[in-house]
MDAnalysis code that builds the backbone (N, CA, C; Angstrom):
import MDAnalysis as mda
import numpy as np

u = mda.Universe.empty(690, n_residues=230, atom_resindex=np.repeat(np.arange(230), 3), trajectory=True)
u.add_TopologyAttr("name", ["N", "CA", "C"] * 230)
u.add_TopologyAttr("resid", np.arange(1, 231))
u.add_TopologyAttr("resname", ["MET", "SER", "ARG", "LEU", "ASP", "SER", "LYS", "ASN", "ARG", "PRO", "ILE", "ILE", "ALA", "ASP", "ILE", "ASN", "LYS", "LYS", "SER", "PRO", "ILE", "SER", "GLU", "ALA", "TYR", "ARG", "THR", "LEU", "ARG", "THR", "ASN", "ILE", "ASP", "PHE", "SER", "SER", "ILE", "ASP", "HIS", "GLN", "ILE", "GLN", "VAL", "ILE", "MET", "VAL", "THR", "SER", "PRO", "GLY", "PRO", "GLY", "GLU", "GLY", "LYS", "SER", "THR", "THR", "THR", "ALA", "ASN", "LEU", "ALA", "THR", "VAL", "TYR", "ALA", "GLN", "ALA", "GLU", "LYS", "LYS", "VAL", "LEU", "VAL", "ILE", "ASP", "ALA", "ASP", "LEU", "ARG", "LYS", "PRO", "THR", "MET", "HIS", "GLN", "THR", "PHE", "VAL", "LYS", "THR", "ASN", "ARG", "TRP", "GLY", "LEU", "THR", "SER", "VAL", "LEU", "ALA", "GLY", "GLN", "SER", "PRO", "PHE", "ALA", "LYS", "VAL", "ILE", "ALA", "LYS", "THR", "HIS", "ILE", "ASP", "ASN", "LEU", "ASP", "LEU", "LEU", "THR", "SER", "GLY", "PRO", "VAL", "PRO", "PRO", "ASN", "PRO", "SER", "GLU", "MET", "LEU", "SER", "SER", "LYS", "ARG", "LEU", "SER", "ALA", "LEU", "LEU", "GLU", "GLU", "LEU", "ARG", "THR", "GLN", "TYR", "ASP", "VAL", "ILE", "LEU", "MET", "ASP", "THR", "PRO", "PRO", "VAL", "LEU", "VAL", "VAL", "THR", "ASP", "ALA", "GLN", "LEU", "ILE", "ALA", "ALA", "LYS", "SER", "ASP", "GLY", "VAL", "LEU", "MET", "VAL", "ILE", "ASP", "SER", "GLY", "LYS", "VAL", "LYS", "ARG", "GLU", "SER", "ALA", "LEU", "LYS", "ALA", "LYS", "ALA", "SER", "LEU", "GLU", "LEU", "VAL", "GLN", "ALA", "ARG", "MET", "LEU", "GLY", "VAL", "VAL", "LEU", "ASN", "ASN", "VAL", "ASP", "GLN", "ARG", "ARG", "ASN", "GLU", "ASP", "SER", "TYR", "TYR", "TYR", "TYR", "TYR", "GLY", "THR", "GLN", "GLU"])
u.atoms.positions = np.array([
    [96.699, 101.780, 131.617],
    [96.319, 101.499, 130.269],
    [97.070, 102.305, 129.321],
    [97.700, 101.680, 128.295],
    [98.495, 102.388, 127.378],
    [97.945, 102.640, 126.055],
    [96.826, 101.952, 125.853],
    [96.197, 102.099, 124.475],
    [94.725, 102.366, 124.639],
    [94.161, 102.997, 123.564],
    [92.741, 103.233, 123.573],
    [91.958, 102.052, 123.338],
    [90.905, 101.809, 124.239],
    [90.095, 100.703, 124.045],
    [88.951, 100.783, 122.938],
    [88.661, 102.057, 122.610],
    [87.600, 102.235, 121.696],
    [88.075, 101.783, 120.329],
    [87.129, 100.920, 119.700],
    [87.481, 100.459, 118.369],
    [87.017, 101.424, 117.315],
    [86.107, 102.340, 117.636],
    [85.513, 103.161, 116.692],
    [86.414, 104.400, 116.425],
    [87.137, 104.981, 117.399],
    [87.971, 106.130, 117.181],
    [89.444, 105.815, 117.614],
    [90.111, 104.969, 117.025],
    [91.457, 104.628, 117.342],
    [92.450, 105.856, 117.120],
    [93.379, 106.006, 117.970],
    [94.446, 107.053, 117.839],
    [95.613, 106.369, 117.346],
    [95.890, 106.446, 116.030],
    [96.868, 105.656, 115.379],
    [98.311, 105.973, 115.966],
    [98.506, 107.263, 116.289],
    [99.906, 107.605, 116.842],
    [100.164, 106.978, 118.141],
    [99.070, 106.485, 118.896],
    [99.179, 105.787, 120.113],
    [99.249, 104.276, 119.899],
    [98.422, 103.796, 119.080],
    [98.392, 102.300, 118.869],
    [99.583, 101.806, 118.094],
    [99.967, 102.508, 117.040],
    [101.080, 102.049, 116.130],
    [102.041, 103.206, 115.907],
    [102.997, 103.349, 116.881],
    [103.916, 104.510, 116.842],
    [104.873, 104.469, 115.544],
    [105.097, 103.302, 114.969],
    [105.940, 103.182, 113.910],
    [105.264, 103.199, 112.435],
    [103.945, 103.439, 112.459],
    [103.296, 103.493, 111.163],
    [103.638, 104.687, 110.394],
    [103.477, 104.715, 109.066],
    [103.706, 105.868, 108.213],
    [102.808, 107.064, 108.722],
    [101.610, 106.850, 109.135],
    [100.699, 107.920, 109.482],
    [101.299, 108.563, 110.750],
    [101.690, 107.723, 111.741],
    [102.314, 108.288, 112.962],
    [103.453, 109.168, 112.664],
    [104.302, 108.676, 111.726],
    [105.583, 109.456, 111.409],
    [105.115, 110.851, 110.753],
    [104.064, 110.812, 109.914],
    [103.528, 112.080, 109.285],
    [103.064, 112.977, 110.315],
    [102.415, 112.531, 111.415],
    [102.027, 113.426, 112.532],
    [103.161, 114.005, 113.167],
    [104.210, 113.240, 113.386],
    [105.411, 113.688, 113.992],
    [106.110, 114.817, 113.089],
    [106.016, 114.673, 111.822],
    [106.500, 115.709, 110.829],
    [105.691, 116.934, 110.987],
    [104.339, 116.727, 111.122],
    [103.523, 117.875, 111.280],
    [103.859, 118.661, 112.513],
    [104.135, 117.936, 113.634],
    [104.483, 118.491, 114.926],
    [105.735, 119.292, 114.688],
    [106.747, 118.843, 114.014],
    [108.021, 119.459, 113.831],
    [107.777, 120.644, 112.961],
    [107.006, 120.635, 111.920],
    [106.850, 121.783, 111.155],
    [106.119, 122.916, 111.867],
    [105.143, 122.569, 112.749],
    [104.528, 123.615, 113.559],
    [105.535, 124.249, 114.476],
    [106.393, 123.403, 115.022],
    [107.358, 123.951, 116.028],
    [108.349, 124.964, 115.313],
    [108.563, 124.710, 114.064],
    [109.559, 125.533, 113.320],
    [108.889, 126.534, 112.444],
    [107.477, 126.650, 112.515],
    [106.897, 127.518, 111.582],
    [106.969, 129.000, 112.039],
    [107.339, 129.266, 113.243],
    [107.487, 130.623, 113.708],
    [108.643, 130.745, 114.650],
    [109.535, 131.723, 114.396],
    [110.634, 131.966, 115.299],
    [110.315, 133.093, 116.256],
    [109.608, 134.071, 115.780],
    [109.348, 135.247, 116.577],
    [108.036, 135.183, 117.403],
    [107.178, 134.236, 117.027],
    [105.926, 134.215, 117.734],
    [105.780, 132.801, 118.355],
    [105.402, 132.750, 119.615],
    [105.133, 131.499, 120.326],
    [103.828, 130.797, 119.830],
    [103.933, 129.581, 119.480],
    [102.695, 128.771, 119.042],
    [102.395, 127.817, 120.195],
    [101.485, 128.232, 120.932],
    [101.043, 127.493, 122.148],
    [99.647, 126.995, 122.009],
    [98.708, 127.874, 121.710],
    [97.293, 127.446, 121.545],
    [97.027, 127.317, 120.082],
    [96.709, 126.106, 119.668],
    [96.523, 125.754, 118.226],
    [95.111, 125.373, 118.027],
    [94.442, 125.949, 117.173],
    [93.031, 125.654, 116.715],
    [93.078, 124.746, 115.547],
    [92.281, 123.663, 115.538],
    [92.146, 122.725, 114.420],
    [90.766, 122.767, 113.913],
    [90.596, 123.044, 112.635],
    [89.243, 123.151, 112.020],
    [89.278, 122.547, 110.560],
    [88.216, 122.676, 109.890],
    [88.095, 122.255, 108.503],
    [87.006, 123.068, 107.719],
    [86.913, 123.068, 106.498],
    [85.894, 123.854, 105.795],
    [84.558, 123.323, 106.138],
    [84.400, 121.871, 106.078],
    [83.136, 121.230, 106.263],
    [83.222, 120.089, 107.218],
    [82.100, 119.420, 107.533],
    [82.172, 118.253, 108.389],
    [82.690, 117.030, 107.802],
    [83.230, 116.112, 108.712],
    [83.633, 114.800, 108.178],
    [84.914, 114.800, 107.457],
    [85.877, 115.804, 107.700],
    [87.125, 115.882, 107.003],
    [88.281, 115.349, 107.795],
    [88.095, 115.009, 109.139],
    [89.153, 114.392, 109.850],
    [89.851, 115.415, 110.815],
    [89.219, 116.556, 111.081],
    [89.805, 117.568, 111.988],
    [89.927, 116.947, 113.468],
    [88.945, 116.268, 113.898],
    [89.075, 115.698, 115.254],
    [90.149, 114.562, 115.340],
    [90.181, 113.796, 114.303],
    [91.185, 112.655, 114.294],
    [92.608, 113.363, 114.258],
    [92.803, 114.417, 113.500],
    [94.018, 115.073, 113.468],
    [94.326, 115.744, 114.776],
    [93.382, 116.336, 115.434],
    [93.604, 116.922, 116.826],
    [94.167, 115.862, 117.734],
    [93.493, 114.726, 117.842],
    [93.797, 113.715, 118.842],
    [95.186, 113.093, 118.579],
    [95.498, 112.837, 117.322],
    [96.826, 112.290, 117.010],
    [97.963, 113.300, 117.152],
    [97.680, 114.629, 116.780],
    [98.747, 115.628, 116.956],
    [99.086, 115.794, 118.365],
    [97.977, 115.793, 119.189],
    [98.131, 115.913, 120.683],
    [98.989, 114.741, 121.214],
    [98.711, 113.568, 120.676],
    [99.497, 112.397, 121.103],
    [100.935, 112.514, 120.839],
    [101.293, 112.895, 119.660],
    [102.710, 113.039, 119.322],
    [103.443, 114.106, 120.080],
    [102.661, 115.159, 120.360],
    [103.300, 116.147, 121.319],
    [103.497, 115.611, 122.651],
    [102.550, 114.918, 123.171],
    [102.662, 114.237, 124.530],
    [103.849, 113.211, 124.490],
    [104.034, 112.571, 123.359],
    [105.143, 111.580, 123.346],
    [106.457, 112.263, 123.278],
    [106.538, 113.576, 122.925],
    [107.711, 114.322, 122.981],
    [107.883, 114.998, 124.331],
    [107.143, 114.528, 125.269],
    [107.286, 114.971, 126.668],
    [106.894, 116.484, 126.835],
    [105.900, 116.853, 126.043],
    [105.287, 118.120, 126.224],
    [104.002, 117.926, 127.110],
    [103.684, 118.830, 127.930],
    [102.437, 118.790, 128.672],
    [101.253, 119.356, 127.773],
    [100.309, 118.486, 127.444],
    [99.384, 118.803, 126.371],
    [97.986, 118.781, 126.982],
    [97.176, 119.724, 126.427],
    [95.742, 119.649, 126.770],
    [94.923, 119.807, 125.489],
    [93.996, 118.906, 125.350],
    [92.995, 118.932, 124.268],
    [91.753, 119.579, 124.753],
    [91.242, 120.550, 124.085],
    [89.925, 121.211, 124.454],
    [88.979, 120.895, 123.323],
    [87.889, 120.254, 123.663],
    [86.880, 120.097, 122.683],
    [85.924, 121.343, 122.662],
    [86.240, 122.161, 121.679],
    [85.518, 123.417, 121.579],
    [84.453, 123.383, 120.509],
    [84.144, 122.170, 120.072],
    [82.960, 121.971, 119.190],
    [81.754, 121.716, 120.105],
    [81.124, 122.829, 120.499],
    [80.035, 122.768, 121.476],
    [78.696, 122.363, 120.783],
    [78.734, 122.086, 119.497],
    [77.505, 121.627, 118.827],
    [77.538, 120.180, 118.493],
    [78.671, 119.595, 118.182],
    [78.754, 118.166, 117.935],
    [80.106, 117.696, 118.436],
    [80.223, 117.585, 119.678],
    [81.439, 117.146, 120.341],
    [81.749, 115.647, 120.158],
    [83.081, 115.249, 120.003],
    [83.443, 113.917, 119.838],
    [84.618, 113.519, 120.702],
    [85.356, 114.427, 121.244],
    [86.557, 114.085, 121.939],
    [86.323, 113.164, 123.187],
    [85.165, 113.258, 123.755],
    [84.922, 112.445, 124.919],
    [84.752, 110.965, 124.466],
    [84.337, 110.793, 123.156],
    [84.304, 109.499, 122.648],
    [85.597, 108.965, 122.281],
    [86.390, 109.748, 121.718],
    [87.752, 109.345, 121.340],
    [88.569, 108.852, 122.513],
    [88.465, 109.637, 123.546],
    [89.296, 109.248, 124.805],
    [88.501, 108.488, 125.914],
    [87.327, 108.183, 125.549],
    [86.376, 107.325, 126.328],
    [86.237, 108.017, 127.804],
    [85.721, 109.282, 127.770],
    [85.472, 110.003, 128.931],
    [83.949, 110.453, 129.029],
    [83.556, 110.802, 130.252],
    [82.140, 111.336, 130.390],
    [82.172, 112.821, 129.785],
    [81.005, 113.125, 129.344],
    [80.722, 114.518, 128.867],
    [79.725, 115.155, 129.643],
    [79.505, 114.764, 130.890],
    [78.488, 115.369, 131.744],
    [78.855, 116.796, 132.166],
    [80.147, 117.033, 132.161],
    [80.710, 118.366, 132.445],
    [81.886, 118.607, 131.599],
    [82.280, 119.857, 131.501],
    [83.343, 120.192, 130.632],
    [83.525, 121.700, 130.373],
    [83.883, 122.098, 129.214],
    [84.102, 123.475, 128.899],
    [82.966, 124.396, 129.132],
    [81.694, 123.910, 128.781],
    [80.560, 124.732, 128.981],
    [80.249, 124.844, 130.491],
    [80.613, 123.870, 131.299],
    [80.409, 123.974, 132.752],
    [81.299, 125.024, 133.319],
    [82.533, 125.148, 132.843],
    [83.445, 126.212, 133.271],
    [83.027, 127.494, 132.824],
    [82.656, 127.675, 131.576],
    [82.203, 128.962, 131.011],
    [80.946, 129.539, 131.648],
    [80.098, 128.612, 132.018],
    [78.783, 128.871, 132.754],
    [78.990, 129.219, 134.165],
    [80.177, 129.069, 134.686],
    [80.503, 129.333, 136.073],
    [79.944, 128.249, 137.005],
    [79.853, 127.020, 136.499],
    [79.157, 125.919, 137.279],
    [80.280, 125.089, 137.922],
    [81.549, 125.192, 137.336],
    [82.639, 124.370, 137.913],
    [83.921, 124.953, 137.479],
    [84.968, 124.894, 138.444],
    [86.293, 125.344, 138.094],
    [86.947, 124.352, 137.178],
    [87.771, 124.861, 136.299],
    [88.403, 124.014, 135.233],
    [89.253, 122.858, 135.869],
    [89.793, 123.044, 137.030],
    [90.647, 122.040, 137.611],
    [89.857, 120.796, 137.847],
    [88.562, 120.925, 138.086],
    [87.694, 119.788, 138.576],
    [87.211, 119.002, 137.302],
    [87.216, 119.718, 136.082],
    [86.697, 119.017, 134.935],
    [87.662, 118.511, 133.925],
    [88.867, 118.989, 134.066],
    [89.964, 118.456, 133.209],
    [90.355, 117.023, 133.549],
    [90.326, 116.142, 132.619],
    [90.608, 114.737, 132.900],
    [91.864, 114.286, 132.323],
    [92.529, 113.442, 133.024],
    [93.763, 112.738, 132.546],
    [93.346, 111.663, 131.561],
    [94.007, 111.500, 130.491],
    [93.747, 110.402, 129.537],
    [94.727, 109.180, 129.742],
    [94.506, 108.184, 128.962],
    [95.373, 107.049, 129.078],
    [96.822, 107.265, 128.537],
    [96.966, 108.406, 127.900],
    [98.278, 108.809, 127.253],
    [99.037, 109.729, 128.292],
    [100.203, 109.346, 128.636],
    [100.982, 110.146, 129.538],
    [101.178, 111.596, 128.955],
    [101.064, 112.600, 129.852],
    [101.262, 113.982, 129.562],
    [100.155, 114.591, 128.778],
    [99.022, 113.778, 128.546],
    [97.964, 114.396, 127.815],
    [96.632, 114.416, 128.586],
    [96.132, 115.637, 128.721],
    [94.838, 115.893, 129.501],
    [93.724, 116.268, 128.549],
    [92.515, 116.245, 129.000],
    [91.342, 116.535, 128.106],
    [90.347, 117.333, 128.809],
    [89.895, 118.447, 128.178],
    [88.742, 119.150, 128.654],
    [87.675, 118.998, 127.655],
    [86.680, 118.165, 127.972],
    [85.583, 117.817, 127.142],
    [84.762, 119.084, 126.852],
    [83.797, 118.960, 125.919],
    [82.907, 120.107, 125.661],
    [81.974, 120.460, 126.790],
    [81.480, 119.372, 127.401],
    [80.443, 119.577, 128.378],
    [79.024, 119.597, 127.703],
    [77.984, 119.686, 128.457],
    [76.665, 119.725, 127.891],
    [76.450, 120.751, 126.697],
    [75.814, 120.348, 125.729],
    [75.590, 121.262, 124.616],
    [74.741, 122.488, 125.066],
    [75.182, 123.725, 124.860],
    [74.464, 124.877, 125.347],
    [73.582, 125.446, 124.361],
    [72.629, 126.298, 124.709],
    [71.746, 126.932, 123.703],
    [72.381, 128.082, 122.969],
    [73.551, 128.532, 123.544],
    [74.241, 129.694, 122.919],
    [75.747, 129.446, 122.683],
    [76.134, 128.517, 121.841],
    [77.547, 128.203, 121.675],
    [78.428, 129.491, 121.369],
    [77.907, 130.249, 120.339],
    [78.710, 131.355, 119.874],
    [79.006, 132.328, 120.963],
    [77.991, 132.679, 121.798],
    [78.119, 133.579, 122.881],
    [79.161, 133.135, 123.839],
    [79.117, 131.859, 124.179],
    [80.103, 131.259, 125.084],
    [81.527, 131.306, 124.566],
    [81.737, 131.083, 123.315],
    [83.028, 131.039, 122.695],
    [83.616, 132.491, 122.442],
    [82.728, 133.458, 122.480],
    [83.277, 134.785, 122.282],
    [83.391, 135.531, 123.639],
    [83.059, 134.831, 124.740],
    [83.082, 135.426, 126.010],
    [84.492, 135.708, 126.565],
    [84.459, 136.699, 127.538],
    [85.784, 137.039, 128.169],
    [86.210, 135.868, 129.075],
    [85.233, 135.063, 129.623],
    [85.618, 133.898, 130.363],
    [86.468, 132.854, 129.637],
    [86.226, 132.668, 128.368],
    [87.052, 131.768, 127.601],
    [88.455, 132.385, 127.437],
    [88.557, 133.633, 127.145],
    [89.848, 134.337, 127.012],
    [90.703, 134.147, 128.322],
    [89.979, 134.405, 129.429],
    [90.629, 134.335, 130.798],
    [91.080, 132.856, 131.065],
    [90.245, 131.961, 130.668],
    [90.563, 130.529, 130.892],
    [91.719, 130.158, 130.045],
    [91.900, 130.520, 128.826],
    [93.005, 130.243, 127.997],
    [94.291, 130.810, 128.586],
    [94.191, 131.970, 129.040],
    [95.320, 132.639, 129.608],
    [95.852, 131.832, 130.890],
    [94.942, 131.407, 131.669],
    [95.335, 130.582, 132.884],
    [95.924, 129.307, 132.406],
    [95.347, 128.638, 131.463],
    [95.790, 127.294, 130.927],
    [97.207, 127.436, 130.299],
    [97.470, 128.569, 129.714],
    [98.782, 128.803, 129.058],
    [99.951, 128.590, 130.144],
    [99.602, 128.903, 131.442],
    [100.637, 128.830, 132.418],
    [100.882, 127.351, 132.879],
    [99.923, 126.496, 132.477],
    [100.026, 125.119, 132.997],
    [100.295, 124.021, 131.934],
    [100.169, 124.436, 130.635],
    [100.396, 123.498, 129.596],
    [101.443, 124.050, 128.555],
    [102.102, 123.116, 127.944],
    [103.063, 123.553, 126.911],
    [102.374, 123.765, 125.498],
    [101.368, 122.898, 125.243],
    [100.602, 122.941, 124.068],
    [99.111, 122.721, 124.329],
    [98.303, 123.528, 123.761],
    [96.812, 123.408, 123.905],
    [96.255, 123.388, 122.537],
    [95.551, 122.239, 122.231],
    [94.891, 122.027, 121.011],
    [93.403, 122.071, 121.106],
    [92.809, 122.894, 120.244],
    [91.432, 123.151, 120.352],
    [90.641, 122.627, 119.092],
    [89.850, 121.704, 119.240],
    [89.080, 121.086, 118.195],
    [87.759, 121.947, 118.049],
    [87.506, 122.474, 116.838],
    [86.427, 123.412, 116.651],
    [85.386, 122.930, 115.532],
    [84.302, 123.450, 115.455],
    [83.340, 123.197, 114.302],
    [83.894, 123.593, 113.033],
    [83.375, 123.055, 111.962],
    [83.792, 123.530, 110.564],
    [83.592, 124.976, 110.330],
    [84.464, 125.646, 109.625],
    [84.468, 127.123, 109.329],
    [83.285, 127.428, 108.586],
    [82.906, 126.709, 107.640],
    [81.770, 127.188, 106.679],
    [80.376, 126.760, 107.212],
    [80.329, 126.188, 108.395],
    [79.056, 125.725, 108.969],
    [78.463, 126.784, 109.907],
    [79.336, 127.178, 110.839],
    [78.977, 128.214, 111.804],
    [80.147, 129.153, 112.109],
    [79.933, 130.242, 112.920],
    [80.974, 131.246, 113.043],
    [81.882, 130.873, 114.208],
    [81.679, 129.716, 114.973],
    [82.418, 129.407, 116.109],
    [83.961, 129.354, 115.913],
    [84.292, 128.753, 114.750],
    [85.787, 128.697, 114.514],
    [86.407, 130.037, 114.409],
    [85.736, 130.981, 113.768],
    [86.254, 132.341, 113.636],
    [86.527, 132.973, 115.002],
    [85.561, 132.671, 115.915],
    [85.618, 133.352, 117.248],
    [86.878, 132.733, 118.071],
    [87.069, 131.505, 117.903],
    [88.191, 130.756, 118.533],
    [89.471, 131.149, 117.910],
    [89.488, 131.293, 116.605],
    [90.738, 131.585, 115.919],
    [91.323, 132.956, 116.383],
    [90.472, 133.870, 116.724],
    [90.961, 135.128, 117.235],
    [91.631, 135.058, 118.601],
    [91.425, 133.945, 119.290],
    [91.946, 133.708, 120.548],
    [93.109, 132.660, 120.549],
    [93.446, 132.283, 119.373],
    [94.556, 131.205, 119.177],
    [95.805, 131.797, 118.669],
    [96.841, 131.093, 118.802],
    [98.185, 131.520, 118.275],
    [98.349, 131.147, 116.789],
    [97.575, 130.106, 116.416],
    [97.707, 129.623, 115.063],
    [96.546, 128.600, 114.691],
    [96.335, 128.454, 113.433],
    [95.237, 127.643, 112.949],
    [95.689, 126.605, 111.900],
    [95.347, 125.300, 112.138],
    [95.546, 124.260, 111.233],
    [94.227, 124.002, 110.454],
    [94.161, 123.847, 109.260],
    [92.895, 123.520, 108.482],
    [93.159, 122.152, 107.984],
    [92.218, 121.250, 108.251],
    [92.200, 119.883, 107.725],
    [91.203, 119.805, 106.594],
    [91.768, 119.292, 105.428],
    [90.935, 119.222, 104.162],
    [91.003, 117.796, 103.650],
    [89.826, 117.261, 103.372],
    [89.706, 115.918, 102.707],
    [90.045, 116.187, 101.207],
    [91.123, 115.574, 100.818],
    [91.585, 115.940, 99.426],
    [90.617, 115.412, 98.289],
    [89.889, 114.404, 98.659],
    [88.961, 113.842, 97.667],
    [87.549, 114.304, 97.821],
    [87.324, 115.233, 98.756],
    [85.926, 115.654, 99.046],
    [85.714, 117.127, 98.841],
    [86.662, 117.942, 99.289],
    [86.414, 119.423, 99.301],
    [86.990, 120.057, 98.044],
    [86.155, 120.876, 97.526],
    [86.482, 121.697, 96.258],
    [87.436, 122.819, 96.624],
    [88.199, 123.282, 95.717],
    [89.183, 124.297, 95.978],
    [88.464, 125.557, 96.447],
    [87.306, 125.896, 95.885],
    [86.578, 127.111, 96.187],
    [86.233, 127.072, 97.674],
    [85.739, 125.913, 98.129],
    [85.323, 125.813, 99.640],
    [86.505, 125.991, 100.508],
    [87.698, 125.454, 100.159],
    [88.822, 125.630, 100.928],
    [89.272, 127.056, 101.070],
    [89.314, 127.746, 99.881],
    [89.687, 129.143, 99.826],
    [88.641, 130.048, 100.555],
    [87.366, 129.700, 100.522],
    [86.359, 130.427, 101.194],
    [86.623, 130.263, 102.767],
    [86.868, 129.111, 103.173],
    [87.206, 128.827, 104.553],
    [88.460, 129.662, 105.012],
    [89.456, 129.673, 104.271],
    [90.719, 130.344, 104.537],
    [90.381, 131.905, 104.659],
    [89.627, 132.386, 103.718],
    [89.326, 133.772, 103.747],
    [88.435, 134.175, 104.977],
    [87.542, 133.279, 105.438],
    [86.780, 133.553, 106.566],
    [87.642, 133.674, 107.866],
    [88.674, 132.875, 107.928],
    [89.621, 132.942, 109.009],
    [90.496, 134.151, 109.023],
    [90.938, 134.514, 107.783],
    [91.699, 135.680, 107.613],
    [91.022, 136.967, 108.013],
    [89.679, 136.972, 107.856],
    [88.865, 138.180, 108.266],
    [89.105, 138.459, 109.727],
    [89.348, 137.498, 110.609],
    [89.598, 137.746, 112.018],
    [91.075, 137.685, 112.310],
    [91.860, 137.844, 111.213],
    [93.312, 137.911, 111.368],
    [93.963, 136.762, 112.081],
    [93.429, 135.587, 111.660],
    [93.865, 134.262, 112.247],
    [95.280, 134.016, 111.600],
    [96.156, 133.479, 112.369],
    [97.447, 133.039, 111.786],
    [97.360, 131.618, 111.296],
    [97.449, 131.477, 110.049],
    [97.321, 130.173, 109.366],
    [98.617, 129.519, 109.447],
    [98.726, 128.366, 110.148],
    [99.953, 127.603, 110.203],
    [100.139, 126.724, 109.010],
    [99.051, 126.309, 108.395],
    [99.175, 125.473, 107.173],
    [97.909, 124.565, 107.066],
    [97.947, 123.684, 106.117],
    [96.842, 122.808, 105.741],
    [97.333, 121.376, 105.819],
    [96.489, 120.563, 106.462],
    [96.649, 119.092, 106.496],
    [95.752, 118.494, 105.494],
    [96.346, 117.792, 104.546],
    [95.606, 117.090, 103.499],
    [95.279, 115.649, 103.949],
    [94.045, 115.380, 104.072],
    [93.621, 114.020, 104.543],
    [93.229, 113.149, 103.307],
    [93.415, 111.809, 103.475],
    [93.064, 110.873, 102.379],
    [93.715, 111.125, 101.032],
    [94.991, 111.503, 101.126],
    [95.757, 111.649, 99.866],
    [95.989, 110.257, 99.331],
    [95.773, 110.130, 98.001],
    [95.917, 108.846, 97.347],
    [97.449, 108.520, 97.181],
    [97.730, 107.457, 97.820],
    [99.223, 106.969, 97.756],
    [99.163, 105.582, 97.068],
    [99.617, 105.345, 95.929],
    [99.541, 104.044, 95.317],
    [100.484, 103.031, 95.863],
    [101.622, 103.476, 96.488],
    [102.535, 102.585, 97.048],
    [102.158, 102.197, 98.600],
    [101.198, 102.752, 99.108],
    [100.832, 102.430, 100.476],
    [99.353, 102.376, 100.594],
    [98.933, 101.535, 101.534],
    [97.548, 101.280, 101.790],
    [96.904, 102.380, 102.674],
    [97.749, 102.965, 103.466],
    [97.299, 104.049, 104.451],
    [97.173, 105.284, 103.777],
    [96.252, 106.148, 104.335],
    [96.092, 107.585, 103.936],
    [97.186, 108.312, 104.727],
    [97.683, 109.349, 104.151],
    [98.727, 110.157, 104.744],
    [98.222, 111.501, 105.107],
    [98.934, 112.103, 106.005],
    [98.627, 113.467, 106.425],
    [99.892, 114.371, 106.086],
    [99.699, 115.321, 105.178],
    [100.870, 116.152, 104.834],
    [100.616, 117.581, 105.319],
    [101.743, 118.206, 105.631],
    [101.675, 119.579, 106.080],
    [102.275, 120.558, 105.094],
    [101.565, 121.577, 104.721],
    [102.042, 122.631, 103.799],
    [102.114, 123.947, 104.588],
    [103.278, 124.432, 104.979],
    [103.329, 125.628, 105.647],
    [102.988, 126.843, 104.827],
    [102.376, 127.850, 105.354],
    [101.992, 128.998, 104.641],
    [103.185, 130.031, 104.655],
    [103.321, 130.808, 103.746],
    [104.340, 131.763, 103.672],
    [103.767, 133.192, 103.948],
    [104.566, 133.896, 104.664],
    [104.112, 135.301, 105.130],
    [104.243, 136.217, 103.946],
])
């Protein structure tokens, strides 16, 4: 299978590789790769100030263009409260990240191959009663260190920054953070508040992805990357 069967959550970078949106994701990939010379960017966290801004869509498409560049990629659904990656890639969520962190299963048994070459998925697993405790655990840190030896790029989809503290916990374990912002929905104050929350845990901000940018000459929405300056 070369394409996603789900009509509800299509991965544009997989379905239409020549579309302007797919090209924008490839540009995003390139900018991330060149965003740091002295520091390796391997574990990337993707988040947003609030819900419904396109962070999960960005995660799936960015992972796809990395895989298309022959990188070995793992997507981790670290949104333990409202997971969606199992729906995007049409996989079961009966086990996953929470199963590993709870010591119920080794990660090798719950990581699933997707229909996209070079792209694997670790779903969230059953929703736990203590998401924040799991994400701040030493087990997650140890898991990420082990996964670093097996994958070129690890993308972590997380809950919105301003809703719960989960994103801050994961940011501290990541090499860099991408923030996805709906240009027509989020106010500047909310975006700055989210950025400040991540900076409190010394997160390395890679940049901002603006979603739903109005383009008069094109029908599609674009995703742009704005690198942050040190």
